[in-house]
C-alpha positions in Angstrom: 174.9 116.1 150.8 170.8 115.4 149.8 170.4 113.7 146.0 168.2 116.3 144.3 164.5 114.9 143.4 164.2 114.2 139.8 161.0 115.9 138.2 159.1 114.7 135.4 158.5 116.6 132.3 155.3 117.7 131.8 155.6 115.5 128.4 155.9 112.5 130.5 153.5 113.5 133.0 150.5 113.6 130.1 151.5 110.5 128.8 151.2 108.5 132.2 147.9 110.9 132.6 146.5 109.5 129.1 147.8 105.7 130.0 145.8 105.7 132.8 143.1 107.0 131.4 143.0 104.7 128.9 143.4 101.9 131.7 139.7 103.0 133.2 138.6 103.2 129.7 139.8 99.3 129.3 137.9 98.4 132.5 134.4 100.0 131.0 134.5 103.1 133.4 134.3 103.3 137.2 131.3 101.6 139.1 128.9 104.3 140.1 128.8 104.0 144.3 124.7 103.7 144.5 125.2 100.7 141.8 127.8 98.9 144.5 126.2 95.4 145.2 124.5 95.0 148.4 126.1 91.7 150.5 124.5 88.2 150.7 123.6 89.2 154.2 121.2 91.8 153.4 118.9 93.3 155.2 120.8 92.0 158.3 124.6 93.3 157.0 124.6 96.2 154.4 126.3 98.7 152.7 126.5 102.5 152.8 128.1 105.0 150.3 129.4 107.3 152.8 128.7 111.0 151.8 128.7 113.0 154.4 131.4 112.1 157.6 130.5 112.7 161.1 131.1 116.1 162.6 130.8 117.7 158.8 129.1 120.9 158.4 129.3 120.7 154.6 127.0 118.8 152.7 128.8 116.8 150.2 126.7 114.7 147.6 127.4 111.8 145.1 125.9 112.9 142.0 125.1 111.1 138.8 128.8 111.1 137.6 129.7 109.2 140.5 132.0 112.1 142.0 131.5 113.6 145.6 130.2 117.3 145.0 129.8 120.1 147.7 126.3 120.6 147.3 125.8 123.5 150.2 127.6 124.4 153.7 125.0 124.1 156.4 123.8 127.4 157.3 122.7 126.2 160.7 126.0 125.5 163.2 124.8 121.9 163.4 127.5 119.0 162.6 126.2 115.8 161.5 126.1 113.4 164.3 127.2 110.5 162.5 128.7 109.3 158.9 125.4 110.1 156.5 124.9 108.6 152.9 122.9 106.8 150.6 122.3 102.6 150.4 123.5 101.4 147.2 120.4 99.6 145.1 117.7 100.7 147.2 114.8 103.1 146.7 112.9 104.5 148.8 109.6 106.6 149.3 111.0 109.4 148.2 112.3 107.7 144.8 115.9 108.3 146.2 118.3 105.5 147.5 117.7 105.1 151.2 119.7 107.4 153.8 121.8 105.7 156.5 123.6 107.5 159.2 126.2 105.1 160.9 128.0 105.7 164.2 131.7 105.2 163.9 134.7 105.7 166.1 136.2 108.3 163.3 134.8 110.1 160.9 134.8 108.4 157.4 135.7 109.8 154.2 132.9 110.7 151.8 132.5 108.3 148.6 134.0 104.9 150.8 131.9 102.2 151.1 130.8 100.7 155.0 129.4 97.6 155.7 126.9 97.9 158.2 124.6 96.6 161.0 121.1 98.0 160.9 119.6 98.8 164.3 116.7 101.0 164.0 115.6 103.9 161.7 114.1 107.3 162.3 110.6 108.0 161.1 110.4 111.3 158.9 108.4 113.2 157.0 110.5 115.7 155.1 108.4 118.3 153.0 105.3 115.8 152.6 107.4 112.9 151.8 108.8 109.8 153.7 112.3 110.1 154.2 113.5 107.5 156.5 117.2 107.5 158.3 118.3 103.8 158.7 120.9 104.0 161.7 123.4 101.1 161.9 126.9 100.7 163.3 129.8 99.0 161.5 129.8 95.2 161.2 131.9 92.8 163.9 134.4 92.2 161.3 134.6 96.5 160.2 134.5 97.0 163.9 134.0 94.6 166.7 133.9 97.9 169.4 130.2 97.7 168.5 129.4 94.2 169.0 126.8 94.6 171.8 124.9 96.9 169.9 122.3 95.1 168.1 119.3 97.1 168.6 118.2 100.7 168.8 117.6 99.7 173.0 121.4 99.3 172.9 122.4 102.8 171.9 122.8 104.9 174.6 119.7 107.3 174.6 122.2 110.3 173.9 123.3 109.3 170.8 119.7 108.7 169.4 118.7 112.4 171.1 122.0 113.8 169.4 120.4 112.3 165.9 116.5 113.4 166.4 118.2 117.2 167.5 120.1 117.4 164.5 117.2 116.6 162.3 114.8 118.8 164.2 117.0 122.1 163.5 119.3 121.6 160.7 116.4 123.0 158.0 115.8 126.0 160.3 118.4 128.5 158.1 117.8 129.9 155.9 114.1 130.6 156.7 111.4 128.5 154.5 112.8 125.4 153.8 110.4 122.6 154.1 109.3 121.6 157.6 110.5 118.1 159.1 108.1 116.2 160.9 108.8 113.2 163.5 106.9 110.1 164.0 109.1 108.4 166.1 111.5 105.7 166.2 111.5 102.0 164.8 113.6 99.1 165.8 116.2 96.6 164.2 113.6 94.3 162.6 111.9 97.2 161.3 114.7 98.8 159.6 115.4 95.3 158.1 112.0 95.0 156.6 112.2 99.0 155.5 115.7 98.0 153.8 114.5 94.9 152.1 111.1 96.9 150.7 113.9 99.4 149.4 115.9 96.8 147.7 112.8 95.3 146.0 111.6 98.9 144.7 115.0 99.2 143.3 114.6 96.4 141.2 111.4 96.7 139.7 
């Protein structure tokens, strides 16, 4: 004989939600993902606020309220080749947080923070503005599977081709969107320098 589940009355559920809300208020609100501190090891190791999981056709964005919103579905039938997101406490040339892609063995959930090691970056111009994409892998502590990947040259050529191919076509539909220009790749040292500049720009 199974014991019937106890169902909480609406009043009890409401009281629990109010208690939770007051606890959040007492904690002085939740920290926005873009304001999460970067580690002392930066720029050798840095944090990423994941917005779009690897393999996703959906463009998620973390908005000003700190929540993950569905911005749109990709018109082009191409999936993101790696976990894509924004680096907290950075400011890139387009006045947005610096973008990064982190390769992992399984997709990460939108809104999580992952610590990664930058190994290079894709030099891009989008609509006349610099829009570089940092490329990275999880730190050894997060996933030692990538311990031997320290620079872009260590990454299999096919991975670089997938990333570049994605950004070449993902804006082809709908027609009339800003064209993307590629200016090659930068190595790990150049990526770290770019991150340092973006972190300093955020402080100004």
